[in-house]
N, C-alpha and C positions, 0 to 999 in steps of 0.2 A: 104773325109770322115778320111784317114790315116793320112793327115795332123793335121786335128782336134784332133784326138785321140792322136796323139804324142804331140800336145800343151795341151791337158788336163794331160796327164801322165807327162809332164815337169813342170807345174803348182802343181802338187800334189807331186813330188820330191820337189819341192822348200819351199813349205809350211812344208813339213817333216823336210827339213833342216834349217829352221827358229825355228821352234818348238824344233828342237835338241839344236840349240844354246842357245835358251831361257832356256833350262831344264839346259845344261850344267853351263850357267852363273849361275842359281840359285843355283845348288850344290856347284858351286864354291864359293858363299857368306856364306855358313854355316862357314866355317873355318875363312873366314875373320870377320865375326861377333863374333865368339870366341876369337879370336885373340884382337878384341877390347875392349872386356869386360875384359879379362886378362889385357891389358895394362891400362884401366880405372881404374880397382882394386889397380894396384900396384902404379900407380900416387896417387890413394887416400892414400894408404898406406902411400906413402913418404911425405903427405902433412905436413906443420909445426903446422897446425891447428887440434887441440884437439875435436873430435866430439863431447865429452858429454859437452862442453863450449857452444856450438853453439845448442846442444838441449836444455839446460837449460835457455841459454840467460841470461838475467841480474840477474833473479832469482838465479842463482848458487852461489851468495853472500849469500844467505838467506838459501842455501843446507847444510846440515851437512854432515861430511865425510863419515858416513855410508850410508846415502841418495845416494852420488854420487857413492860410491863403489857398491850399488844395482843396481843403474841405469846402469853402466857399465857391470855388470852381466847379468842384463835383455835383453840389446842390445847386447850381444855377444862380446863387445869390448875387453874382456879379453881373447878371443879366439886366436889362430895362424891366420895368413892370409890366411893359405890353408885350415882350418876348416871353416872359415868365410866366404871364396869364395864358397866350396865344399857345405854348407848349403844354399847359395845364388843359386846355381846353380841347386840344388835339389828342391828347392822351386820352381823356375823358370820351370822346366820340368813338375811340377806339376799344374803349371797354375797360381801360386801365385806370384806376382811381387813384394812382400814385401811390408813394411810400410815405407814412407818416415820419417825420423828423424826430419828433419828440419819443414816439414809442418803437423807432427804428424796426416797424413792421410794415406790410402793405396795409393801405387804409382799409382795404375790404377785409382783411382778417381782423383788424382792431375793431371795425364795425360789427363784422359777424359774430364776434365773440361777446359782443355787449350788449347788442340790440335785442337779442331775444328777451334777456332779463328785464330791460326796459319796458318793452312789450308787454312783459308779463305782469309788470307792476303797474301800468297805467291802465290795462284791461281790466284789472281785477278792481283798482280804485275806481274806475269809473263805474263799474256796472255795480259797486257798493253804493257810490255816491247815488246812482239813479233810483235804486231800491229804496235808500234811507230818505230820498227826496219825495218820492211817492208815498210811502206809507206815513211820514210826518206831514206832508203838504195835504194829504187826504183826510187826515186825524184833524188837523187844524181847522181846515174850511168846514168840514163835517160838525165839527164841536165850536163853531164860530162865537168867541167871546168867553169860551170856557176855559179851566187851567192847562189845558192842553194847549189850546191856542195863543194864549198869552205866554206860556214857556217856549213853545217853539218859536215864535214871534222874536221874543226877545233874544233868546240863544242866536238865533239866525244873523239877527241884525248886530249883534255882538261879534260872532266870530267871523263877519264880512270884513272887518278891519285887522283881523290878526293873519300875519305873512305865514305861509307853510312851515317855514324853517323854525319861526317860533312853537307851533303846534308839534313839531317834531321833538324839539327839545323837551317841552313842557310833556309829552306822553314818553320819553325815555326816564327823565326824572322821575315819573310817576309808576308807570307800569312795569319798566327794567329794572331802576336801581331801587326805588321803594316796596314794591310790590315784587318783584322777581317775577312776574307772569311771562314775559317775554324776551328774547336775547336783545343785548344793546345794538349790536350793530352786525353787518356781515349777511352772506348769503347762506352760510353753515357754521357750526361750531367751530373751533380751532382744530385744524386737522382731521376734521370729519368729512365725509364723500357727501356730494349733492344729492341727496336720496328725495324722494318726495317728502318724507316727514320733515327733513332738517330745511328745505327750501320753503316747505309750507309754514313752519314754527316762524322763521324768520321773515317771511312776506307778510304775516297778518297784522303786525304794526305798523310798518309803512304804507301798506296798502290803505289801513283805517286812516292814517293820519292824511293822506292824500285824498281820501274820498270826504273826510270831515272838512277838508280846506276847501272843497269845491261844492257841498252840499248847499250852504246859505242861500246862493241864488239861486239854487234850483228848487230848493223847498219852498222858498218865498214864493217864486214864479207860479209853482204848482198850486200853493194855495189861494194865490191871486185869481188864477185863470179859472180855477174850479168854482169859486165865488161867483164869478162873473158868470159861470156856465149854469151853475143853479137859478140864476135870475132871468134865463131865457124861457121864451114860450114853451117849446118842446118839454122843458122839464117840468115846467107849471103845469103842463097837460098830463105828463105822465102821473104826476103827484094828485091831479084831478080826479085820474082813473082810479084811484086807491090802491096804486103800487106800494109796496114796501119801501122804505125811505134808503135801505141799503142798495135795492135795486134802481131807485132813482138816481142816487149817488153814481154807483158804479158802473151801470149800464147805458145810463142817459147823459150825465154830466161828464163824468171823466173822459169817455172819448174824446168829447168837445175840446176839454181843456189840454187834452194831451197834444193836440195839434201842435200850437205855440210852443210847447215843451220839446218837442224835437227840433225844433229849430234852436231854440236856446241851448240844448246840450252841442250841437255843433258850432254856436259861436263861443263856448266855452273851452274848445281844444285849445287855443293859445294859452290860457291859463293853464290848462291843465299839463301842456308840456312844459312851461315854467315851473308849475309846482311839483313836477315830478324830477326834474333837474335838482330844485333845491331839496327835496326828501331825499333822493337816493344819496346827495352830500353828506348829510346829515347822518343818516344810516349806514354808510359805506356800503352801498348797495352797487354790486358790479356792472351797473348800466352804463350808460353814455355820460353821464355827469361828470365822472372824474375825466374822462378823454375830453370833455367839452372844457373844462377848466385848465387842464394841462395843454390844450392846444391852443388855447388862447394865452396862456402865458410863455408859449413857446414861440408864438407867431408862426404855428404849424398849420401853413395854409393849405395843404392837400387834404388834411383831416379836418380842421377848422371849416372850410368851404363845404365838405361833403356832411357835415355835421348840420350845417345852417342851412342847407338844402332838405335835408331829412325833415327837420323842424318845420320848413316853409310847407314841404309836401303834404306834411300830417295836417297843418291848418288848412290848406287848400282841400285836401279831401275829404276832411272832417266837415267842412263847408258844403261842398257838393253831395256829401252823404245825406245831410240834414234837409238840403231844399230837394234834393230827389225825393227823400222820404215824404216831405211835407207834401210836394206835388201829387205824390202816388195815394197819399191818405185823403186831401182833400182836393177836390175836383174843381174848388174855386181859386186854387192858387194858379196864377198864370205861368206859363212855362216859355214865355216869348222873349222875356228880358235875359 
């Protein structure tokens, strides 16, 4: 009974430590997000593009000087940088994300229309990348030195140096134009409704490209971690007891190898976000990529800073989830830092 009580107290203490770690990381994210907002604002102010030209587009050639001056005044472009940033920050604290100059819509509406499609692409791509990495990484380590191991290792190292947009263009050339298996771009066929079948058919190729672009680092890490785990004492002991090889690999070695893999997945979130933007742009996927490009060219600060904050928050959240998961799975991981 005493041992059970001590074990329960240790678990409660561990849970509190993990909760404290998560709270500290969340509090630390506040100044990070503030620094990102200031940095994006200063970069936008230093841009050579004039926001008023992007606001009018080609219609600026038909606008009079008085109309342009009035537009500058209404958009607050004549105010100092400090005043513009203070006005935006005040509106943000009150729940107003501002109005996009390039889309001429509320920022919340622009993001709300595009973010779900980006989340769908990223989620499916990440799940596929993890599954592919686990399957190929386990097979490569299990058959170390065999043809599967040599092929997986060679292809993995080759794909590490290929950017996502190159993979996307190659996939379109092969699977869309040459073989005709998948549509070239878009969310649906021209004029078709966004049904489950249409979205799924158009999602397959960009999700696979995004997954393959992230797989090399994951699969090589799984392979190396599993090889290290197979040499540990508890695995050697399991083999000495006469257990089947698949039981030794999957039940004894693989759980140990997955602990650092969880951390690696969290560390790959920045590359995943960047890859998603590039893949979306190539496949004309209606996510936030087009909004990122358009906001940057138009110096659309309200939209540009919110998209940057969303990307930063995704990176911080991915790192936090990975650290919390590693601490929850492995009691040896410290939670004081």
